[in-house]
Each structure stands twice: as structure tokens, then as C-alpha cells.
ZAGULO-368010 format. One record per atom (N, C-alpha, C): residue in one letter; z, x, y. Coordinates in steps of 0.02 Angstrom, whole numbers, padded with zeros to 5 digits, always signed. Example, Ala and Ser with C-alpha at 12.3 -4.5 7.8 and 13.67 -1.06 7.14 Angstrom:
A+00390+00660-00284A+00390+00615-00225A+00390+00660-00165S+00354+00642-00112S+00357+00684-00053S+00394+00645+00002
***
This chain:
M-07187-08410+02205M-07119-08429+02156M-07160-08395+02082P-07126-08367+02070P-07135-08340+01987P-07154-08395+01939A-07189-08382+01884A-07188-08428+01834A-07139-08454+01793H-07089-08405+01802H-07040-08428+01756H-06965-08400+01803V-06913-08420+01786V-06851-08394+01820V-06810-08359+01755L-06813-08297+01768L-06765-08254+01714L-06707-08230+01727M-06653-08258+01697M-06577-08244+01709M-06550-08195+01652T-06532-08137+01672T-06500-08091+01619T-06426-08091+01625F-06397-08095+01573F-06322-08084+01584F-06295-08026+01537Y-06257-07986+01552Y-06236-07927+01522Y-06163-07937+01504I-06164-07936+01435I-06104-07949+01417I-06066-07886+01389H-06020-07864+01428H-05986-07794+01418H-05965-07799+01362N-05899-07830+01332N-05881-07816+01273N-05919-07846+01210M-05986-07854+01213M-06029-07858+01155M-06091-07831+01152N-06107-07818+01101N-06178-07767+01107N-06239-07802+01105F-06248-07860+01154F-06305-07893+01144F-06323-07918+01218I-06390-07939+01236I-06395-07959+01308I-06438-08026+01299L-06402-08081+01327L-06440-08138+01320L-06476-08164+01380V-06539-08181+01366V-06590-08181+01404V-06614-08251+01414Y-06605-08277+01472Y-06619-08369+01477Y-06686-08367+01519A-06727-08401+01504A-06780-08410+01531A-06812-08481+01531I-06827-08509+01590I-06851-08572+01592I-06931-08567+01623P-06970-08597+01565P-07033-08588+01576P-07057-08634+01625F-07106-08609+01667F-07146-08678+01699F-07238-08677+01681A-07245-08659+01627A-07315-08635+01605A-07360-08689+01635I-07348-08752+01592I-07391-08797+01617I-07409-08812+01683F-07359-08813+01708F-07356-08828+01795F-07406-08779+01827F-07391-08727+01824F-07428-08658+01854F-07492-08659+01823S-07501-08676+01765S-07576-08658+01750S-07616-08720+01750C-07596-08775+01769C-07640-08818+01790C-07638-08826+01862S-07598-08793+01896S-07602-08798+01992S-07656-08755+01995Q-07719-08757+02008Q-07771-08729+02012Q-07798-08729+02088Q-07760-08743+02139Q-07777-08763+02200Q-07819-08694+02218Q-07859-08682+02264Q-07909-08643+02274Q-07875-08591+02312K-07867-08514+02295K-07834-08458+02307K-07878-08411+02327K-07857-08378+02393K-07923-08316+02404K-07908-08250+02368T-07827-08254+02341T-07815-08176+02309T-07833-08190+02236K-07852-08124+02211K-07879-08119+02145K-07846-08082+02112P-07810-08103+02061P-07768-08086+02007P-07802-08013+01992L-07739-07960+01967L-07762-07888+01946L-07796-07900+01872A-07777-07950+01830A-07805-07957+01768A-07805-08024+01754E-07867-08043+01734E-07875-08118+01708E-07857-08134+01651P-07818-08186+01638P-07795-08197+01570P-07850-08229+01533A-07853-08233+01471A-07899-08258+01424A-07884-08335+01442P-07940-08369+01444P-07947-08451+01461P-07912-08480+01406S-07891-08544+01414S-07860-08572+01352S-07860-08651+01371W-07853-08702+01335W-07851-08764+01346W-07764-08782+01351I-07762-08816+01401I-07695-08846+01437I-07685-08910+01420N-07662-08934+01380N-07622-09011+01370N-07598-09031+01422I-07618-09082+01455I-07573-09104+01523I-07547-09172+01482D-07583-09215+01439D-07570-09268+01420D-07598-09287+01350T-07586-09342+01310T-07608-09361+01250T-07702-09367+01286G-07747-09335+01239G-07800-09344+01258G-07829-09314+01325L-07784-09283+01351L-07823-09251+01425L-07797-09185+01415N-07848-09135+01433N-07844-09058+01409N-07879-09036+01482I-07862-08959+01501I-07892-08926+01570I-07918-08869+01538C-07961-08831+01560C-07956-08759+01556C-08010-08725+01615H-08004-08670+01642H-08034-08635+01696H-08064-08571+01652F-08128-08585+01642F-08160-08541+01610F-08170-08474+01661N-08179-08417+01647N-08210-08361+01680N-08291-08358+01675S-08330-08357+01725S-08399-08371+01706S-08426-08308+01694P-08472-08315+01652P-08499-08237+01635P-08557-08219+01690I-08582-08249+01733I-08615-08253+01785I-08572-08239+01846K-08576-08189+01867K-08538-08169+01938K-08576-08173+02001S-08538-08227+02043S-08558-08239+02105S-08511-08200+02151K-08548-08187+02218K-08503-08151+02265K-08457-08197+02313W-08468-08252+02301W-08429-08308+02331W-08375-08342+02287A-08318-08342+02310A-08267-08387+02272A-08243-08355+02218D-08204-08400+02157D-08180-08356+02104D-08215-08359+02037N-08275-08381+02042N-08304-08366+01973N-08262-08406+01913K-08245-08462+01935K-08202-08497+01883K-08241-08570+01862I-08256-08581+01806I-08270-08655+01785I-08221-08691+01756T-08219-08759+01798T-08150-08796+01778T-08178-08844+01728V-08152-08863+01680V-08179-08909+01643V-08118-08960+01612L-08115-09018+01641L-08085-09068+01605L-08102-09116+01555R-08059-09116+01503R-08080-09145+01457R-08048-09213+01440I-08081-09271+01421I-08036-09331+01432I-08063-09373+01348D-08013-09388+01324D-08033-09416+01262D-08031-09503+01295P-08090-09534+01285P-08098-09602+01307P-08063-09644+01266R-08032-09637+01213R-07996-09665+01169R-07925-09693+01207Y-07899-09661+01261Y-07840-09649+01280Y-07843-09674+01357Y-07916-09666+01381Y-07912-09662+01472Y-07968-09717+01478H-07945-09752+01523H-08004-09812+01547H-08030-09777+01619F-08105-09783+01617F-08146-09759+01675F-08179-09795+01724S-08170-09781+01775S-08173-09841+01836S-08230-09804+01884L-08284-09849+01901L-08334-09834+01952L-08310-09868+02008I-08303-09831+02063I-08272-09845+02131I-08335-09850+02179S-08342-09899+02236S-08399-09883+02279S-08366-09916+02339A-08374-09869+02392A-08350-09898+02459A-08403-09956+02477K-08472-09963+02439K-08493-10021+02470K-08469-10086+02440E-08453-10075+02360E-08421-10137+02339E-08358-10143+02369E-08323-10095+02391E-08251-10117+02413E-08251-10131+02496K-08312-10123+02527K-08323-10124+02593K-08293-10094+02631C-08292-10036+02639C-08246-09970+02667C-08293-09917+02680K-08261-09875+02715K-08290-09811+02725K-08288-09768+02669A-08316-09715+02666A-08312-09664+02618A-08244-09630+02613K-08228-09603+02574K-08156-09578+02567K-08161-09505+02534T-08115-09452+02533T-08110-09406+02502T-08086-09428+02427V-08098-09387+02383V-08057-09406+02306V-07997-09421+02303K-07971-09357+02337K-07879-09373+02335K-07860-09436+02367E-07890-09453+02423E-07887-09525+02453E-07897-09592+02404W-07950-09578+02378W-07973-09626+02315W-07912-09627+02268A-07894-09581+02241A-07855-09565+02194A-07795-09614+02211R-07765-09591+02268R-07694-09626+02299R-07721-09693+02301E-07759-09715+02321E-07786-09785+02344E-07778-09834+02276K-07814-09795+02233K-07824-09829+02162K-07793-09805+02116K-07730-09772+02121K-07677-09740+02067K-07724-09706+02011L-07765-09663+02027L-07809-09631+01976L-07778-09560+01968L-07792-09542+01899L-07761-09492+01883L-07817-09425+01894A-07878-09425+01887A-07929-09379+01903A-07988-09418+01928V-08030-09384+01968V-08080-09408+02007V-08131-09368+02023I-08186-09376+02014I-08244-09341+02041I-08308-09387+02067N-08352-09350+02100N-08415-09381+02123N-08448-09424+02072A-08462-09484+02081A-08511-09525+02047A-08580-09510+02049G-08616-09460+02098G-08674-09458+02101G-08699-09444+02169M-08762-09419+02190M-08780-09404+02252M-08788-09461+02297F-08794-09475+02360F-08798-09533+02391F-08851-09521+02451L-08878-09584+02468L-08922-09592+02529L-08911-09572+02593K-08941-09583+02654K-08925-09562+02721K-08870-09617+02754D-08875-09673+02703D-08825-09725+02728D-08750-09711+02717N-08738-09655+02684N-08668-09640+02657N-08639-09691+02621L-08678-09732+02588L-08646-09785+02530L-08674-09781+02470T-08760-09781+02478T-08807-09797+02421T-08812-09735+02371N-08790-09747+02301N-08818-09688+02252N-08895-09688+02252T-08912-09618+02246T-08987-09595+02246T-09027-09640+02196G-08996-09644+02134G-09016-09682+02072G-08988-09760+02075F-08997-09783+02013F-08964-09840+01990F-08894-09843+01980M-08852-09893+02023M-08783-09882+02018M-08760-09969+02000Q-08726-09975+01954Q-08695-10057+01943Q-08620-10046+01925N-08587-10090+01924N-08517-10089+01913N-08506-10167+01917H-08510-10191+01847H-08499-10257+01834H-08542-10297+01871S-08526-10347+01918S-08583-10387+01938S-08611-10356+02012F-08567-10317+02023F-08600-10270+02095F-08656-10221+02080I-08705-10227+02131I-08751-10169+02109I-08757-10131+02177N-08750-10075+02174N-08737-10035+02221N-08815-10018+02243N-08859-09984+02191N-08929-09988+02189N-08964-10014+02140P-09012-10065+02142P-09033-10096+02106P-09108-10048+02072N-09122-09993+02103N-09190-09958+02090N-09161-09905+02052L-09201-09907+01992L-09200-09853+01933L-09247-09796+01962S-09218-09740+01967S-09278-09679+01984S-09301-09649+01929D-09328-09595+01932D-09364-09558+01885D-09316-09522+01860D-09254-09505+01870D-09213-09464+01833D-09196-09492+01759N-09184-09453+01727N-09188-09477+01649N-09110-09470+01625A-09060-09461+01665A-08987-09476+01648A-08933-09534+01675V-08924-09568+01640V-08875-09615+01671V-08801-09623+01643V-08766-09609+01673V-08681-09613+01647V-08670-09693+01644A-08635-09703+01577A-08625-09771+01556A-08545-09787+01535F-08513-09831+01555F-08444-09845+01531F-08435-09924+01533N-08376-09924+01519N-08353-10001+01519N-08395-10053+01467R-08395-10031+01403R-08437-10066+01350R-08413-10131+01347K-08472-10176+01329K-08463-10236+01323K-08448-10261+01252D-08446-10227+01208D-08453-10222+01133D-08436-10154+01096T-08410-10155+01042T-08392-10094+00993T-08455-10084+00964T-08512-10112+00971T-08579-10070+00939T-08594-10001+00973V-08565-09984+01026V-08584-09931+01070V-08518-09879+01087K-08543-09821+01092K-08486-09773+01122K-08438-09809+01177E-08378-09781+01188E-08346-09810+01254E-08382-09778+01313F-08408-09722+01309F-08414-09692+01357F-08500-09633+01341Q-08527-09636+01384Q-08589-09582+01364Q-08623-09580+01423V-08668-09524+01427V-08727-09506+01466V-08790-09529+01433I-08815-09573+01447I-08884-09605+01405I-08935-09540+01433D-08969-09531+01383D-09047-09500+01404D-09100-09545+01385R-09125-09562+01445R-09186-09612+01442R-09250-09585+01412E-09254-09523+01376E-09310-09504+01344E-09289-09511+01285C-09230-09503+01263C-09199-09489+01185C-09175-09561+01161Q-09162-09609+01210Q-09130-09667+01193Q-09161-09727+01209D-09150-09792+01194D-09167-09841+01220D-09133-09883+01275W-09157-09861+01338W-09121-09887+01390W-09116-09952+01394E-09180-10005+01384E-09185-10068+01404E-09142-10095+01352T-09121-10084+01282T-09057-10095+01242T-08991-10077+01279L-08976-10022+01281L-08912-10004+01317L-08887-10024+01383K-08929-10027+01426K-08918-10072+01501K-08876-10130+01475L-08907-10164+01422L-08857-10221+01416L-08794-10222+01373K-08777-10163+01364K-08715-10149+01318K-08655-10128+01371Y-08657-10103+01428Y-08627-10078+01469Y-08610-10111+01539A-08558-10097+01576A-08546-10147+01636A-08539-10103+01686S-08542-10038+01685S-08541-09972+01735S-08597-09912+01719F-08635-09902+01777F-08681-09862+01771F-08684-09819+01824S-08704-09754+01820S-08735-09718+01872S-08773-09662+01848Q-08839-09686+01882Q-08897-09631+01871Q-08905-09556+01909G-08927-09507+01873G-08929-09453+01903G-08974-09402+01880I-08979-09332+01888I-09025-09297+01862I-09006-09260+01801R-09038-09259+01737R-09015-09240+01683R-09022-09163+01670M-08958-09129+01663M-08957-09052+01665M-08978-09032+01586I-08935-09062+01539I-08938-09051+01465I-08965-09119+01436D-09017-09113+01390D-09024-09177+01360D-09005-09176+01281C-09020-09216+01233C-08990-09253+01187C-09002-09197+01124K-09030-09144+01139K-09066-09091+01108K-09021-09027+01113Q-08988-09027+01167Q-08956-08970+01193Q-08994-08919+01229N-09036-08948+01257N-09108-08918+01284N-09084-08901+01368N-09109-08856+01401N-09083-08849+01476N-09147-08872+01510K-09120-08937+01552K-09186-08971+01588K-09198-08948+01652W-09152-08911+01686W-09159-08895+01763W-09205-08832+01760A-09254-08849+01796A-09309-08785+01805A-09277-08734+01845L-09301-08675+01837L-09280-08606+01867L-09293-08614+01960Q-09256-08612+01990Q-09253-08602+02067Q-09201-08558+02094E-09234-08526+02163E-09196-08472+02180E-09115-08510+02214K-09120-08565+02225K-09069-08616+02271K-09003-08611+02235K-08946-08600+02260K-08900-08594+02231K-08834-08647+02271W-08774-08658+02239W-08730-08700+02261W-08668-08709+02208S-08625-08739+02255S-08556-08752+02207S-08588-08829+02178M-08556-08837+02128M-08557-08916+02091M-08529-08929+02046V-08540-08999+02038V-08486-09041+02003V-08536-09082+01943C-08523-09083+01885C-08564-09118+01857C-08518-09160+01795I-08553-09205+01744I-08521-09246+01700I-08555-09236+01632G-08508-09218+01573G-08550-09220+01509G-08506-09255+01457T-08546-09246+01396T-08504-09265+01337T-08496-09204+01287A-08464-09204+01262A-08442-09159+01192A-08468-09190+01138K-08489-09148+01077K-08521-09187+01024K-08467-09226+00986D-08397-09233+01002D-08354-09285+00970D-08334-09322+01019G-08384-09341+01064G-08370-09410+01106G-08315-09392+01179Q-08287-09327+01187Q-08254-09322+01237Q-08283-09324+01294V-08263-09334+01349V-08296-09336+01419V-08278-09270+01457L-08328-09245+01483L-08308-09171+01516L-08326-09173+01590F-08274-09177+01621F-08277-09160+01707F-08288-09094+01708I-08328-09075+01749I-08359-08996+01756I-08354-08979+01821F-08323-08914+01840F-08346-08900+01914F-08341-08832+01919T-08386-08808+01973T-08384-08736+01985T-08386-08728+02070R-08327-08702+02101R-08343-08681+02169R-08398-08627+02186S-08383-08569+02147S-08436-08517+02145S-08516-08547+02137P-08548-08529+02192P-08622-08555+02185P-08668-08524+02145Y-08712-08566+02093Y-08754-08522+02044Y-08815-08556+02059R-08881-08528+02035R-08929-08569+02032R-08915-08618+01961V-08932-08679+01974V-08923-08732+01932V-08954-08710+01844H-09013-08694+01841H-09025-08668+01767H-08982-08609+01757D-08957-08570+01784D-08921-08522+01763D-08854-08554+01733F-08825-08600+01780F-08759-08626+01765F-08760-08676+01698V-08824-08711+01687V-08837-08749+01624V-08839-08707+01571N-08869-08643+01571N-08853-08599+01515N-08787-08574+01505T-08758-08566+01555T-08687-08547+01547T-08649-08612+01508L-08654-08655+01533L-08623-08731+01490L-08632-08721+01415L-08687-08715+01391L-08711-08715+01342L-08680-08660+01304K-08664-08609+01339K-08622-08562+01291K-08554-08557+01283L-08520-08601+01341L-08451-08620+01336L-08425-08636+01270P-08348-08628+01241P-08345-08662+01192P-08313-08709+01210I-08357-08776+01227I-08336-08851+01248I-08379-08887+01205D-08413-08861+01160D-08447-08907+01112D-08495-08959+01160I-08523-08932+01212I-08571-08996+01249I-08632-09020+01218Y-08621-09085+01235Y-08683-09115+01195Y-08744-09135+01261N-08723-09167+01305N-08772-09173+01354N-08724-09189+01425A-08777-09170+01475A-08758-09168+01536A-08783-09189+01605Q-08757-09222+01657Q-08783-09247+01697Q-08763-09226+01773Y-08805-09203+01817Y-08785-09182+01882Y-08750-09228+01923L-08715-09210+01962L-08689-09264+02006L-08679-09237+02084E-08662-09189+02093E-08670-09167+02175E-08651-09093+02167G-08682-09062+02238G-08672-08993+02247G-08660-08970+02326G-08623-08915+02332G-08619-08901+02404G-08538-08922+02427P-08525-08926+02480P-08467-08954+02501P-08442-09025+02486E-08479-09063+02468E-08468-09134+02441E-08441-09127+02384A-08446-09069+02331A-08424-09071+02255A-08364-09084+02261S-08334-09121+02222S-08270-09132+02228S-08242-09138+02153L-08169-09100+02137L-08129-09123+02070L-08058-09142+02086Y-08010-09184+02071Y-07944-09203+02092Y-07922-09216+02031V-07871-09190+02010V-07811-09211+01968V-07749-09211+01979N-07709-09257+01968N-07635-09262+01982N-07600-09316+01921H-07571-09271+01887H-07537-09303+01832H-07498-09260+01778K-07429-09288+01779K-07384-09255+01751K-07370-09192+01768G-07369-09155+01826G-07361-09087+01849G-07409-09056+01863C-07479-09079+01840C-07541-09048+01848C-07573-09062+01911N-07581-09020+01945N-07621-09036+02014N-07684-08991+02021V-07731-09005+02032V-07784-08977+02041V-07842-09004+02085E-07855-08971+02138E-07893-08985+02184E-07947-08939+02217K-08001-08964+02185K-08065-08919+02193K-08118-08936+02232C-08124-08918+02282C-08190-08931+02333C-08246-08883+02339G-08324-08907+02342G-08360-08848+02349G-08376-08820+02418S-08414-08780+02422S-08426-08752+02498S-08495-08726+02493Y-08515-08668+02458Y-08588-08648+02471Y-08640-08684+02451E-08691-08704+02490E-08763-08727+02487E-08806-08685+02516T-08854-08666+02473T-08930-08635+02499T-08955-08682+02564N-08973-08654+02632N-09000-08682+02673N-08944-08742+02713F-08899-08733+02695F-08838-08779+02726F-08769-08751+02738I-08726-08726+02696I-08666-08687+02718I-08682-08632+02674E-08701-08566+02696E-08709-08515+02655E-08654-08475+02674N-08601-08491+02642N-08531-08448+02645N-08487-08495+02595D-08420-08469+02593D-08356-08492+02557D-08308-08528+02605S-08323-08553+02660S-08284-08571+02720S-08247-08634+02714N-08270-08685+02670N-08249-08747+02668N-08188-08743+02617H-08155-08773+02654H-08068-08774+02607H-08049-08854+02598E-08089-08904+02626E-08068-08969+02633E-08106-09011+02594F-08094-09068+02571F-08124-09111+02534F-08167-09155+02592W-08226-09170+02564W-08272-09209+02613W-08270-09280+02579E-08276-09329+02630E-08272-09396+02610E-08327-09418+02577I-08335-09461+02519I-08385-09474+02471I-08393-09540+02472P-08428-09565+02452P-08428-09645+02453P-08436-09677+02377N-08452-09630+02325N-08447-09658+02251N-08412-09612+02212V-08367-09626+02167V-08328-09580+02130V-08327-09620+02055I-08289-09584+02020I-08279-09597+01943I-08216-09580+01939G-08161-09621+01924G-08085-09598+01906G-08069-09629+01836I-08014-09600+01812I-07973-09615+01765I-07905-09631+01756T-07884-09688+01721T-07810-09704+01721T-07797-09711+01655K-07740-09706+01623K-07721-09715+01560K-07725-09795+01528K-07736-09793+01469K-07745-09867+01445K-07670-09898+01431
***
């Protein structure tokens, strides 16, 4: 179906042509379900407004992978307008679900992984708490912690806490929801991921310098160190970032006001070294948003 319907009416007795166009630009720009075909010419990426405080952009990666579409999808969320929820199968006393299933069940507008998980398919690899429920009480050596659902207005509504730059002992009393993971970008915008040859699809979460939250996804596999350098160069004004998941488990789902985005990972070194996965995998812990 074309991006717009064009109807041309020829008026024989008058010296003009009336052209009537019905655009569907927002719907089709947002509908980035994975496609195998590559366009003849890639348009310059631009932010698409989905709703107040909610924008998306599909950037062209300057690093080219032989797999997938070489796109980096960034969903930008203003926490003044959206509520963040941490949902855990362990807390819900149910099995893991796909991001799409979590979204439908919990009426979420957008959903991503909340972090990597242990072999029990329930427990986060690092500290995770949601209000009174503790998914994992153990604080790992990882230096990044996503924090939201603040208890008072002395702190930001949402932040990725950097345990080397900030006072964790104070901040852990200021929020109700936490998910710990690997730090990708520190508070001084330094790349904290060591260079290695392994590569994979990935999803991560970050904040911009103006406090907006960034859900970031790439299906094309890259070395994480290289991907971090790319994020630092993109026009997203990134402040810091935390790694969430890689390979086929990496997931991003958006469904709001005609914008539908379904992104799942595939490639992972020493696991699935191809682009064959096109289905969401079940994951136990997710972060989702609803309008306030």
C-alpha cells in the first residue's frame, strides 16, 4: 500500500488540475516492522511525533553490518507525560512472556527488556526491586542502575544511576523501582565497554541531557564498544546508558496512535550467527510505559 493515495481530477472546461492527497506519513513512518527488502534510497532520518512527549527515529548506522537493516531505532520519552512500570513474571507469579504479550496484558504503549536474567528464567542478573517486591536482592559489580517511580521531588522522575559518579546509598532510598545492569556510557559520556570481537543485536536504555528517556534498539549486530561510539555521535544528546539485552531476546515494542513498531533481535556470536529469528522471545522482566 503506498504512503498516500493520489487522486487527480481533470476538469476539461477549466485550465487547472485539482490534486487531492490523503497522507498517512505518521502511520507508515512509525510502522517499522522488520522487512527483508531494502529501499532504493534511504531517506534522511527525522524524529516522528507519536504523541505529546513521545517521539521515534530510525537512524542509519554509520557502521555497516552484513546482517539486517543497519538501523538504530530510538524511542524518546518525556517522563513528565509518561509513567514507567517494571513488570516481573516472578512478581506476577507467571511464566515469561513476549513484550507484545506484556503490552497487551498490562495495556502498555511501549515495552523493552528490563535486563538480562539468570538460568531460572525469572531473576534479573543484578539488583532488581519494584516497590516492596524484590526480584533479586543482590547488588552486583555492575555500575548502572535504572531508577524510577520516585518517592519525592528532590530527584529526577527517571534516571540511570551511575554508581561511580553518584551516591547509591542515598539514591536507593529515593525510588521504588530499580533494575541493575552493565554501564555502557558513564556520567561524563565515556565509553565504558571494553573492545571485544563478539557482536550481537541489542537493546539498551539511556537518558538524554535534558532528562528524556531513550529506548534504543538495533537488530543489526555490532561490537558493543563500536555501538556505544555510534550512540555518542548520534544527534540524540545522550547523557548515559545501560545495557539491557542482546541476541534474539532483545526486544522493542511500540503500539500507540497508529504507530506500530515490532523489533526483535537475532544475531549473537556463538549462539545464533545469522538473521533468521523473526519472532519475539519470551522474557521475564520488562519496562513499559503508560500515559499519565
